[in-house]
C-alpha positions in Angstrom: 113.6 -12.0 -53.3 111.7 -10.5 -50.2 108.5 -8.7 -50.3 108.6 -5.0 -49.9 108.9 -4.0 -46.1 105.9 -2.8 -46.0 103.8 -5.6 -47.3 106.2 -8.4 -46.0 104.8 -6.8 -42.5 101.4 -7.8 -42.9 101.6 -10.8 -45.8 100.6 -13.1 -42.4 102.0 -16.2 -41.2 100.4 -18.8 -43.6 101.9 -20.3 -46.5 100.6 -19.5 -49.7 100.5 -22.6 -52.4 99.7 -23.0 -55.7 98.5 -26.3 -56.3 98.5 -27.4 -60.2 98.2 -30.6 -62.6 101.5 -30.5 -64.4 103.9 -28.2 -66.1 103.2 -27.3 -70.1 105.2 -28.9 -73.0 109.3 -28.3 -72.9 108.6 -26.0 -69.3 111.8 -24.5 -68.0 110.2 -24.5 -64.7 107.8 -21.5 -63.4 110.4 -19.0 -62.5 113.1 -17.2 -64.4 116.2 -16.6 -62.5 114.8 -13.4 -61.3 111.5 -15.0 -60.4 109.2 -13.9 -63.0 106.5 -15.8 -64.2 107.7 -18.5 -67.2 104.3 -19.9 -68.8 100.9 -18.7 -69.8 99.3 -19.9 -66.1 101.8 -18.2 -64.1 102.1 -14.9 -66.3 98.0 -14.7 -66.0 98.3 -14.9 -61.8 101.1 -12.7 -62.2 99.5 -10.3 -63.9 96.2 -10.6 -62.1 97.7 -10.0 -58.7 100.2 -6.9 -60.1 97.2 -4.7 -61.6 95.5 -4.8 -58.4 98.3 -2.8 -56.9 99.0 0.9 -57.5 102.2 1.0 -55.7 104.2 -2.3 -56.3 105.3 -4.6 -58.9 105.9 -8.0 -57.5 107.6 -11.0 -59.4 105.7 -14.4 -59.2 108.3 -15.5 -56.8 106.9 -12.8 -54.1 103.3 -14.0 -54.4 103.8 -17.6 -54.0 105.9 -19.8 -51.2 105.5 -23.5 -52.8 104.0 -24.2 -56.3 103.3 -28.2 -57.0 102.0 -30.4 -59.7 100.3 -33.6 -59.9 102.9 -34.8 -63.1 106.2 -33.9 -61.8 107.5 -33.2 -65.3 106.8 -31.1 -68.7 104.1 -32.9 -70.9 102.1 -32.6 -73.9 99.0 -30.9 -73.6 97.2 -33.8 -75.7 97.6 -37.3 -76.0 96.0 -39.2 -78.8 94.0 -36.2 -79.5 92.9 -35.6 -75.9 93.9 -33.4 -73.5 96.5 -35.1 -71.3 95.0 -36.4 -67.7 97.0 -36.9 -64.8 94.8 -40.1 -63.6 93.8 -41.6 -67.4 97.4 -41.2 -69.4 100.0 -41.5 -66.0 98.4 -42.8 -62.6 95.8 -45.5 -63.9 98.8 -47.0 -65.7 100.9 -47.8 -62.6 100.9 -51.2 -60.6 99.5 -51.2 -57.3 102.9 -50.9 -55.8 104.1 -48.0 -58.1 101.1 -46.2 -57.1 102.0 -46.4 -53.7 105.4 -45.2 -54.0 104.2 -42.1 -56.1 101.8 -41.3 -53.1 104.5 -42.2 -50.4 107.3 -39.7 -52.6 104.5 -36.7 -52.9 103.4 -36.8 -49.5 107.0 -37.4 -48.2 108.3 -34.2 -50.2 105.4 -32.0 -48.8 106.1 -33.0 -45.4 109.8 -31.8 -45.6 108.0 -28.5 -47.4 105.6 -27.9 -44.6 108.3 -28.9 -41.9 110.6 -25.8 -43.1 107.4 -23.6 -43.2 107.2 -24.2 -39.3 110.6 -24.2 -38.1 112.5 -22.1 -40.5 109.6 -19.8 -41.2 107.4 -20.0 -38.0 104.4 -20.5 -40.7 101.1 -21.5 -38.4 99.1 -22.7 -41.6 98.5 -22.8 -45.6 96.5 -21.0 -48.1 95.5 -23.2 -51.2 94.6 -22.3 -54.6 93.9 -25.7 -56.2 93.2 -25.2 -60.1 91.5 -27.4 -62.1 89.1 -30.6 -61.5 92.0 -33.3 -60.7 94.3 -30.6 -58.7 91.3 -29.9 -56.6 90.7 -33.9 -56.0 94.1 -35.1 -55.2 95.8 -32.1 -53.5 93.8 -31.8 -50.6 94.2 -35.4 -50.0 97.8 -35.0 -50.3 98.1 -32.7 -47.9 95.5 -34.1 -45.1 98.5 -37.0 -45.4 101.1 -35.0 -45.3 100.4 -32.3 -42.3 100.1 -34.6 -39.2 103.5 -36.4 -40.1 104.6 -33.1 -41.1 103.7 -31.2 -37.3 104.8 -34.4 -35.4 108.6 -34.0 -37.3 108.7 -30.5 -36.7 107.6 -30.7 -32.9 110.4 -32.8 -32.1 113.1 -30.6 -34.0 111.4 -27.9 -32.1 111.7 -29.6 -28.6 108.4 -29.1 -27.8 105.5 -31.4 -25.9 103.1 -29.5 -28.0 102.6 -28.0 -31.7 99.8 -26.1 -32.4 97.9 -26.9 -35.5 99.2 -26.0 -39.3 95.7 -25.9 -41.0 95.1 -26.1 -44.7 92.6 -24.0 -46.0 90.9 -23.4 -49.4 88.5 -20.7 -50.8 84.9 -21.7 -50.9 81.7 -20.5 -51.5 80.6 -21.9 -48.6 82.9 -20.1 -46.7 82.2 -17.0 -48.8 85.2 -16.3 -50.2 83.6 -17.4 -53.4 80.8 -16.2 -55.2 78.0 -18.8 -56.5 77.7 -19.9 -60.0 74.5 -17.4 -61.7 71.4 -19.8 -62.1 70.2 -20.4 -65.6 67.4 -17.8 -66.5 65.3 -20.6 -68.3 65.3 -23.4 -65.7 66.7 -21.2 -62.5 69.0 -23.7 -61.8 73.0 -23.0 -61.5 75.3 -25.1 -62.8 77.2 -27.9 -61.0 79.9 -26.5 -59.0 82.1 -27.8 -56.5 82.6 -25.7 -52.9 86.2 -24.9 -53.8 86.2 -25.0 -57.7 88.2 -22.6 -59.6 88.8 -23.4 -63.3 92.3 -23.3 -64.6 93.1 -19.8 -65.2 94.1 -20.2 -69.0 90.4 -20.6 -69.9 89.9 -17.4 -69.2 91.3 -16.6 -72.6 88.8 -18.5 -74.4 85.3 -20.1 -73.0 85.3 -19.1 -69.4 81.9 -17.7 -68.3 81.8 -14.6 -66.3 81.0 -16.0 -63.2 83.6 -18.2 -63.1 86.3 -15.6 -64.0 84.8 -14.0 -60.6 85.7 -16.9 -58.4 89.0 -16.7 -60.1 89.9 -13.0 -59.1 87.5 -13.5 -55.9 90.3 -16.4 -55.2 93.3 -15.0 -55.3 91.8 -11.7 -53.6 91.3 -14.3 -50.5 94.8 -15.9 -51.3 96.6 -12.4 -51.3 94.4 -11.0 -48.3 96.8 -9.4 -46.5 99.1 -7.9 -49.1 96.4 -7.0 -51.3 94.6 -4.5 -48.5 92.2 -2.6 -49.9 92.8 -3.6 -53.5 90.7 -5.4 -55.7 91.5 -8.4 -57.9 88.9 -7.7 -61.4 91.7 -9.4 -63.8 90.2 -12.1 -64.9 86.7 -10.6 -65.3 88.1 -7.9 -67.8 90.2 -10.1 -69.6 89.8 -11.2 -73.4 91.5 -13.7 -75.7 92.9 -10.4 -77.6 93.9 -8.0 -74.1 95.2 -9.1 -71.4 
């Protein structure tokens, strides 16, 4: 379903990407037949955006153009009592040939998506929210490998001699989109935090610190800046385990 007309007019010419780790157990996919969110992660993100709006209620499918996982299928949260980890429990167990095949398949899929975004939708770049440690590590490399090849394919399809760059952007501390973490009162040092680090939203239901919640809100604010306008995302700073 397209965005409401007044929002579609200001949404910009960038692809909005949600880059994740893996789908939850028995996941039916991230969208219902009507475009609503299906699991805890996507429902939290949908609520965060919608609570920032005063006049519109958006379905989850209207807030992201592309949703991707490193592990392409539902998986249990635990493996032998440990949190499932794409590297430890999957990628590192593959042979070099299988790892190469996984990489080529993943990059090839992204090439097709980006070509479509450029040729069919006129997109000029992508804004990406990579949530969690491994997504922040892997998705920038995957997208960096896919973009040059996708641009060349799109250029040929469009019959152009030159196609402007399709840039990939992430919210960051250095860029001013994400607030830095608060220094410890005793040591005066802030906790270690990557420049584009945004924790997984489900952590906000339990142990996530207030400054990490602020980074999550700020990341969504930046990602949807064109349609949010003067509205502000404060959902995760106000979220408690008992109330969403």
